N, C-alpha and C positions, 0 to 999 in steps of 0.2 A: 503494500500498499503506499504510495507514495503522498509525499507532502502536497496534491492538487488536493487527494481524497480529503483529509483532512477538511482543507477550506470549504469543503461545498459536504458534509458530512449535514444532515437534516437538523434543524434547531430547534431546542428543548418546543415541549407545546405547553399550552398554556396553564396545566395542570402540572406539569413538572416545574416551572417557575414558582405556580402556588407552595409545592413542596418545600421547595427548597425554601422559602421563606417563611412556610409556617413553622419549620423545623430548624431554623438557624439558632446556633449554638447562642448567640446574643439576640434575642427575640425582637420582633419588630412590632409597635405599637403605634397606634393611629387614633389622635385625640382631636377631639374639636378644638375653639378658641378658648371655653369653659376649662377644661380639661376634663372631658366625658371620654370615656375610650368607645369609640365607635367600631376600634375592630383590633385584633390581635393574636398573634401566633399562638402556635399550640406550645411550643418550649418558654412563654411567660412562667409556665407554670414550674420550670426548676428556682427563679428567682422567687418569686413572688409564692409560689404553693398556691396558686388559684387557678382553675382551670378557666382557658379563654373565654368560653361562651360564659361563665359565671361574673366575667372583666366588662366586658361588653353594656354599654350601658350604666356602669359606674363612673364615680370621679378614680381618676388614678390617682387624686392626692390623699384618697382615702388610705392609702399603701404606702404613704412617704412617713418617716419618721415624724414627730413632733419639731425636734430642731432643725428638720431642715424645710417645714412647710414655707416658710418667710420665705427663703431661699427660692426654692420653686417655684412661687407666685411670681415673685421679681422675675424669675426666666419666663414663664409665659407670656407673662405681658411683655415682657421686650420681644420675644418672637412675635408675638402679634403686631406691636406695633411698628415691626419690620415690616410685615407683611404690608399694613395701611400706608407705609411710606415707600414702598419700592415693586410697586405693583408693576411697572414697566424695565424694571430694573435684572441687570441678568440673573440666574439663577445662584441662587446660596443653599449650603450646609456648612454645618460647624458643630462644634462639641455645645454642649447644653451644658448643664448644672452639673455638679457631683454631688450625690444626697446621699441618707441615710433610708433603706427602702426595710418598710417593716415585713416580716412572715410570721407565718398562722402562728408559730409556738411563741412569738414574742421577741423575735430575737431582729438583729438588724443586718442589715447586708450594703457595704459600702458601692453605689452603683454610678457610672458615669452614664450622663445620656448625648446621643450624636441625635441633630434636628435637622431634618430636609423642612421646609418650609413650602406652603404651596406656590411662592413663587418658583420653585424648583420644580416640583413633581404637576403643578397643576390639577393638585386634590382636594376638596374640600377639607383638608384637616392635616395637623402637625404629624409627620410621621417620625417617631421617634425607636432609636434602636438601644438599648439597655443592655450594660457590659458590667460583668462585675469586677469593680475595684479594688475589690479590697486590697491586694496583693500592692496596686499603686499607692492607695493610700497609706497601708501604712508603712512603706518604702518610706515615704516622702514623711511621713510623724518619726520615722526614726532620725531620718537625717535633722528632724526639726530639732527633738530633742537630743541631738549630740551637739547640735549648735547651739543649745542652751545649756549644754553641761549638766544636763539629769544623769542619776545614778545608772551604774551599768546594769539593773535587773528593769528599768525604766524603758532602755532601747534595745535590752533584748526580748521585751516583751513584744515591741513594734515588729522586730525580725520575726518571732514566731507566728506572731500574725496573719503578715504577709505571705508564710508559706501555710499556713491553712486555711487562708483565702483561695487558693488555687489547689489545694487536696482536699477532695471530697471525705465529710464524715471522719477528720483528722483532725487530734491536736497535737501540738508540737511543744517539747518541752528542751529544754538547752541547761548542760550539766558544765561545770568545770572543774577539773584535778589541780588542785594546788600542789600537793605533793602526798606522797606513800598511794594507795591505791584506792582512797574513797574518794566518790562524786561528792561535790557543793551544788549544789540546785542552784539555778540562776532563774529562770520560771519554767511552769508547766501542771497540768493536771494535779490538783492537790490529792494526797492519797501515794504518789508515786514518785513524789520526791526524793524521798529519803530511801528510796528501795534499791536504788542498783548500786554495783560497784564496779569499776575499773576492771578489777581480776577474778572478780566470781564469776560463776558461770561458765566455767571451762569446758572447752568443746563444744558450746552453742553459738547460734551465730551473732549473738552479743558480744562474746568474747571475740570472733573472729574478726568484729567493728575494730578494736583496738591493735590486733595482730596484724591488719592490713589498714592502715588509716589512710583516709581519702578513699573508700570504694563504700556504696553502699548495699546495706545489708537487711535483710526482711527474712522474719520466719511468724511461725501463729503464737498466738499467744500461749496455747496449749503446749509449746515446749517450751517454754520458759520455766525456770524452775521453783519452787514453794518457799516464800510467800508471796514473791513477786508475780506467778500465776494466777493467785485465786483473788488477788488485788486487783491486776489489770481486766480481768473475767468481771468482775463485780461492778464496774465502770461501764462493761459492756463493749469491751476490746475484743477486736479480732487476730488483730496484725501488728506488729512491732517491727517498724525500721528504726536503721540509727545509721549515722554517719559522723565518721571521729573526724574532728578537726586538728590537723599537726599542731603541736606546741608554738607559740609563737618566738618564745626563749628560752634558755636554760632555766630560771627562775618558776616558769609557770607550765603544767603540764598542759596537757591535751582538753580541748572540748568535747563535747557528743552531743550532737544534735539527733534527737530521738521523735519518731513519727508512732502516733497513737492511734491507730486507725481502728473505726469503726465499722469499714468497707467491707461488705460479703469476700471484695478482692483481695489482693496485694496492691502493693503501691506499683503503677504500670511505670513500665522501665520509661514509657516515654516521659513521665515525671522526673527521674531520676537526674535529665538537669536541672529543674528547678531544685531539688535538694541538693545540689552539687552549688549553684547559685546561692541560696540558700545560707550552706555550710562559709563559703567563700566571705561573705558579712558577717558572721556569728567571729570568724577570724579579723576581718576588718574591724568587726568591734571592739575587740579584745585588745589589739595593739592601740586603738584610739584609747583606751583605759587605762592602758599602760602607760602612754605617751602622756596624757592626763594628768596621772597621778605622778609621772616623771615629772612634769612640769610644774606643780602644786608643790612639791615635795621642795624644787629648786629654790621656788619664791619663798619659803620659809625657813629656810634650812643649810647650812654652813658645811658646801662640800666634805671639807676637811675632817671635820670633827663628828659629823650629822650631828650638833645640838641647833637648835635654831637661830635663827641669823638677828640680825640689827633691825631690820622692819619689821620681821615678826613678834619683837622682843617693845618695841615703841609703841606697837599695834593692840599689844596686851595692856599696856598700859592707858593709850586711850581708850580702852574698853573697861579698864578698873574705872576710870574718871566719867565714862558713860554710866555705868553702875551703881556712881556713889551719886549719880544727879536723879536716877530716876529711881532709888531706896536710898530716902532719909537714912537707913538703920546705922549703925558703926561696922565699921568694915576692918578689919584685924589683916594689915597686909606691912610688908616691908620691903625694900631694897637692897641686895647688896652689889657693889661692883668690884670688881674683882681684876688684880692686875700682877701678871710675875715677876715674880725678883729674881735678877741674876739670869733672865732669858736670854739675853745678847750675846756674853761671853759665851754659851753654847752653840748659836748658831756661828759665832765668830770661830770658834775651834773646830766644831763636828760640822759646819755645812746646817743647810737649812734643810737639807733631807732628813738628819735626824733632830734638827728643831719642827718639824712636821710631826714626827715620829713621841716628840714630847707632847707639843700639846693636845695630842690625842690622848695620851695616856691622861695627863691633865683632867682632857673631857670626862674620861673614865671613873674617876675619882670624884669628880665632881657630881657625875649622877647617880653615882654611889651613897653620895651623905644625904642626897636631898630626897621628897618628899614625890610620890605620881605626881601630885599636884602642883608640884613647881614649878616654874617655866624658867630652863637654865638656856643660857644662850653665848654664843661668840660674837663680841662687837665687831673685832676685827685685831688681826696682829695678834699679841697676847694678852687682851683683853677681855674679860667677860662680867656677867651678870645675872643674875637671879632674882625671879619676883615669888616673893612667898604669900600667901596668901590665906585666910583661914587661919591665924596662927593662934595660938594657947599666952598671947602679951609679948611684949619686945622680949622676953627674955629667951623663950623659945628663938628668934635670930640670932640674939648673941649668942647663943652655944652652938648655932648652926655656922656663925662666922669661925668659933674658934678651931671647930671640925674643920673646916673645909683650910684652915691656917695650916692644923698639924697633919693632916694625910696629903695635902703638897708637899710636903715639907720631907716625906718619907723617902730615900733612895728608891730611884727606880734604873731598872737595867732596857739601853735601848741599844740594839744591836752590838750586844757584850759590852757594850761602855754601861758603868756605874754615872750617873747623874744626878745633881740636886739641884732643885730651884728653891725656891721662895715663893711665897703669896702674904699680897698686902690688898685689905678686906675693908671698902665702906659700907657702916649699913645708915640705911633710912628709912625707921619706920613711918609708915603714915599715920598724919596726925588732924585732927580738927579742922577743918578750912585748907588742906592737903590738896595742891592741885596734880594728881598721881604723877602726870609726865615731868613734872618737878622734880620729883623724888629721885630721878636717875642722877639730878645734879645734884641734887645734896649728897648722894652716896658719893658723887666722884670728889664732892670736897673734903668727905671724911676719909675717904681714900688716899687723897692727897697727905691729910693729916697723918695715916698712918706710915706713909711710903716716910715723912718727912721723923716722924720720931724713933725711926730703926729699921724701918722693913719687917716684914715674916709678921705683922700683927695685924690685927682688926682695930677699927673706930669706928663708934657710931656720932652720927651726925645730931643725935638728941643731947648727948652724953657729953658732947662738944660745942654743945651751945649754938649751933649752924639752925 
């Protein structure tokens, strides 16, 4: 048969065209200017859960969720205005609104609507093509959530919803492994979130997912070991599919994308591409989360010592001031300003690398001396500061200052070298009428007093009348 034979093939009959339109995966619906349905394809039942014969003569707006009604009405009015204004214009079609459509069970389906007006079709009504767009809407929501710096679970919920919008009768879960064999749930069906273990169920397809990352595996729920089998069956699931997303770095283990399906058939091979795409998005979101955490950490921490930095410390002082302004009750707090004694000779004699190790060791000793609620920061160079809140009086801050001086003075071994540095401390308690941001200046004054008095000691701004 040659190419010419294809060109002269008989055209579709009217019945053929009608069947194509009626059974289109994205159903066609024709409405009048008031929104009343005058014709609907058979496949509209797949989305609305209403047979086309029962839909005709009713208002399509009855099937629009309350939160989308105003948008749908405005879109219908805009399309009507277009027809009145452009009767003699060239034909037009385009995307209409994106709306939430109600289902008989009270659920919602996100749908996008394409509109062909009478200007284009010559028909007495608007031809709508309704298409599920849960996936696209969820993907947009995920991107918005990332842009808003939302928590990881919020973003992953949208990724799961994207895949759920493309798979029939499926619930999607995402798990992460941070260490060991345990999987930590991110999002997914209630009751199943804590039931999966990365190393469990050896010999099952679930275990295969971890031994062959990047491969979609699926199997019947009956094949799962107890108690997972009983719980999954109790939820009405028939199939389980999984894709393990390889780890993004050495510190975080892999993630698992799990599909729990109530459909009588397994996930079709044509949907594997969608699952792989969702898995790629899971990996992307995890990398985004890691990058976000790294940026947040870098913005508030000192890279060398892992202590908080000057900017964070000053923000904490400002927050203390805000707390005082909103709560007139007494606040027991103090700031300790710390500076190493005889640190420069260590740098001069042994080099800056050894000096960095000394600063790291000093930071470790400071953390050991304070309470978990205290804020310890490296302000720069060999200067540190500590904010203590909720103290049991000034004596507690003075005892801490004395302990810091003693602990830092103990010898330390750095690169097989025994070294000693000292510590001078200035302490300023928060007093009535104080501006907390000024505490650092008062503590600095007390620190200079300690230096003048001979170093390796502490002084209080209050005891010196500062």
